C-alpha positions in Angstrom: 9.4 -11.6 9.3 6.0 -10.0 9.8 5.9 -8.0 13.1 2.2 -8.7 13.8 -0.2 -11.7 13.4 -2.4 -12.2 10.4 -5.9 -13.3 9.6 -6.9 -15.3 6.5 -8.9 -13.6 3.7 -9.2 -15.9 0.7 -5.7 -17.4 1.3 -4.0 -14.0 1.9 -2.7 -13.3 5.4 -3.8 -9.7 6.3 -2.1 -8.0 9.2 -4.1 -7.5 12.4 -3.6 -3.8 12.7 -5.0 -0.4 13.4 -3.9 2.8 11.6 -2.0 4.0 14.7 -0.2 0.6 15.1 0.8 0.6 11.4 2.1 4.2 11.7 4.2 3.4 14.7 5.6 0.2 13.1 6.7 2.2 10.0 8.3 4.9 12.2 10.2 2.3 14.2 12.2 1.5 11.0 14.0 4.8 11.4 17.8 4.1 11.0 17.2 0.4 10.2 17.8 -1.2 6.8 15.9 -3.7 4.7 13.0 -4.5 7.0 10.8 -5.4 4.1 7.8 -4.1 2.2 4.2 -3.2 2.9 1.3 -4.1 0.6 -2.2 -2.6 0.7 -4.8 -5.3 1.1 -7.7 -4.4 -1.2 -10.4 -6.4 -3.1 -8.5 -6.0 -6.3 -5.2 -7.3 -4.9 -7.0 -10.3 -3.4 -8.6 -11.0 -6.7 -5.2 -10.9 -8.4 -3.8 -13.2 -5.7 -6.6 -15.8 -6.3 -5.7 -15.8 -10.0 -1.9 -15.8 -9.6 -0.2 -17.9 -6.8 3.1 -16.1 -7.4 1.4 -12.8 -6.5 -0.3 -14.4 -3.5 3.1 -15.3 -2.2 4.2 -11.7 -2.6 1.3 -10.5 -0.3 1.9 -13.3 2.2 5.7 -12.7 2.4 5.4 -9.0 3.0 6.4 -7.2 6.2 2.8 -6.0 6.4 -0.2 -6.5 4.3 -2.7 -3.9 5.6 -6.5 -4.0 5.7 -6.8 -1.1 3.3 -10.2 -1.9 1.9 -13.3 -1.9 4.1 -14.4 -5.4 3.1 -11.1 -6.7 4.6 -11.9 -4.9 7.8 -15.4 -6.5 7.8 -13.8 -9.9 7.2 -11.6 -9.4 10.3 -14.6 -8.5 12.4 -16.5 -11.5 11.2 -13.6 -13.7 12.2 -13.5 -12.2 15.7 -10.7 -9.7 15.1 -12.8 -6.7 16.4 -9.7 -4.7 17.0 -8.8 -4.3 13.3 -9.5 -0.9 11.7 -8.9 0.3 8.2 -5.3 1.1 7.4 -6.0 3.1 4.2 -2.9 3.9 2.2 -3.5 7.7 1.8 -4.2 8.0 5.5 -1.1 6.0 6.4 1.0 8.3 4.3 -0.2 11.4 6.1 0.0 9.8 9.5 3.6 8.7 9.0 4.7 12.0 7.5 3.2 13.9 10.4 4.4 11.7 13.3 7.7 10.8 11.7 8.9 14.4 12.0 9.7 13.9 15.6 12.4 11.3 14.8 13.6 12.8 11.5 12.2 10.0 9.4 13.4 10.5 5.8 10.9 9.9 2.9 11.5 9.1 -0.7 8.6 9.2 -3.2 8.9 6.7 -6.1 6.2 6.6 -8.8 3.4 8.5 -10.3 3.1 10.1 -13.7 5.8 12.6 -14.6 5.9 15.5 -12.1 3.4 13.8 -9.7 6.0 12.7 -7.1 7.6 16.1 -7.1 4.2 17.8 -6.6 3.4 15.3 -3.9 6.6 16.1 -2.0 6.0 19.8 -2.4 2.5 19.6 -1.0 3.4 17.3 1.9 6.4 19.6 2.8 4.1 22.5 3.0 1.5 20.6 5.0 4.0 19.2 7.4 6.8 21.8 8.1 10.1 20.1 8.9 9.2 16.9 6.9 12.5 15.3 5.8 12.2 14.6 2.1 15.1 12.4 0.8 14.1 12.6 -2.9 11.6 11.8 -5.7 11.7 9.8 -8.8 9.0 9.2 -11.5 10.0 6.0 -13.4 9.2 5.2 -17.0 6.2 2.9 -17.6 8.5 0.2 -18.8 10.8 -1.8 -16.5 14.0 0.0 -15.5 17.2 -0.9 -17.2 20.0 -2.2 -15.1 21.8 1.2 -15.4 18.6 3.1 -14.4 18.1 0.9 -11.4 21.7 1.4 -10.2 21.1 5.1 -10.4 18.0 4.8 -8.2 20.0 2.7 -5.8 22.7 5.3 -5.6 20.2 8.2 -5.0 18.3 6.4 -2.3 21.5 5.3 -0.5 23.1 8.7 -0.7 19.9 10.3 0.7 19.9 8.1 3.8 16.3 7.1 3.1 14.1 5.5 5.7 10.8 5.0 3.9 10.2 4.6 0.2 6.7 5.4 -0.8 5.9 3.5 -4.0 3.0 4.7 -6.2 2.8 2.4 -9.2 -0.6 0.9 -8.8 -1.7 -2.6 -7.9 -0.2 -5.2 -8.6 2.7 -3.5 -10.2 4.0 -1.8 -7.1 3.8 -5.0 -5.1 5.9 -6.9 -7.6 8.4 -4.1 -7.8 8.8 -4.0 -4.0 9.1 -7.8 -3.7 11.8 -7.9 -6.3 13.8 -4.9 -5.1 13.3 -4.3 -1.3 16.5 -6.2 -0.3 18.6 -4.3 -2.9 17.6 -0.8 -1.8 19.3 0.9 1.1 16.2 1.9 3.0 14.2 0.8 6.0 10.9 -0.1 4.4 9.0 0.2 1.1 5.3 1.0 1.2 3.0 0.6 -1.9 0.3 3.3 -1.6 -1.1 3.4 -5.2 -3.6 6.3 -5.7 -2.3 8.2 -2.6 0.2 9.9 -5.0 -2.6 11.2 -7.2 -4.9 12.1 -4.2 -2.3 14.1 -2.2 -0.7 15.7 -5.2 -4.1 17.1 -6.2 -4.3 15.1 -9.4 -7.5 13.2 -8.3 -10.2 14.0 -5.7 -10.8 11.6 -2.8 -14.2 10.2 -2.1 -16.2 11.9 0.7 -15.5 10.5 4.1 -18.9 8.9 4.4 -18.3 6.9 1.2 -14.9 5.8 2.5 -16.3 4.5 5.8 -19.3 2.8 4.2 -17.3 0.8 1.7 -18.6 2.8 -1.3 -15.3 4.5 -2.3 -15.1 2.1 -5.2 -18.2 3.7 -6.7 -16.8 7.2 -6.5 -13.5 6.1 -8.1 -15.4 4.2 -10.8 -17.2 7.4 -11.8 -13.9 9.2 -11.9 -12.1 6.7 -14.1 -14.7 4.3 -15.6 -12.6 3.0 -18.5 -9.6 2.2 -16.3 -11.4 0.8 -13.3 -14.5 -1.0 -14.7 -12.9 -4.4 -14.7 -11.4 -3.9 -11.3 -14.7 -3.0 -9.6 -17.4 -4.6 -11.7 -15.7 -8.0 -11.9 -13.5 -8.3 -8.8 -16.0 -7.0 -6.3 -18.8 -9.5 -7.0 -16.3 -12.3 -7.1 -14.9 -11.2 -3.8 -18.4 -11.3 -2.2 -19.0 -14.8 -3.5 -15.6 -16.1 -2.3 -15.8 -14.4 1.0 -19.3 -15.9 1.7 -18.0 -19.3 0.8 -15.0 -18.9 3.2 -17.1 -17.6 6.1 -19.8 -20.3 5.7 -17.2 -23.0 5.4 -18.3 -24.0 1.9 -14.7 -23.5 0.7 -11.4 -23.2 2.5 -8.6 -20.9 1.3 -5.4 -22.1 3.1 -2.5 -19.8 3.6 0.5 -20.9 1.4 
C-alpha cells in the first residue's frame, strides 16, 4: 500500500511528495522486508503508460511513484498540490545514501553497463564515509535465467540488504521491480535509471539551472541524440497536448 496520497497525471497516480519526505520514507524501511518498489514519474514513463495499460498498472501499484520530472511537479501545482517538489532520482540516491548512514541502511546496486555499478558503489563510498554497501551486480541485457535469478536472490539475502537501487532504464527497470520485488529479501527497490551513469562519472548531469527550468531533456538529447530522440521529440509534445486536455477538462484520464 502506498504510504502517501497521489494526484492524477494522465491516469497515473503520482505521489504527493517532497525530496525530504521521500528520503525519510525510504530510510524508514531499514530492517523491514518487501515494502514494495519505487518508480520515477517522468514524461517518458507516462507516455509508455498511456500506450500500455499493463505498464500503467505497474506505476499505479508501486509503493511510490515520485514526481521526478519537472512537468509532473507543475501538474501538481496546477492541481492545487503546491507542497509537491521534484523528487529527482539522482538526488534521491544521494540523499538516502547520506542520511541513511545514521541507521546503517544497507544498499545494493543492481544495473548499469559492466563495471558501472561497481564504480558507482566505489564513488559513493568515498563520498559518504561509513556507507553500508551490501553488494553490486551488473546483469546481462537479456532476461535473467532462473539460475541467475536464484543467485541474485541468495546474494541479496545474505547481504542483509535494505535498499536495492535498480538502474536498468525506463520502462525496463519498473517491469523488473514489479515482477521481482516480492521475491527479493530487501526492504524496497528503487528504479533510478540514469543516476547510475551520472554518479559513476559515465555521463555528465545537466547544469542545475536546466534541471530546475525543465530543460534537462535538451541537455540529455544533445548527449545521446540517437538513443533519446524518440523519447523527447515524440513523448514531450504528446505530454503537453494530453496534459492541456486534462487540465482544461477536455479529456479525463481516470486512475485504474
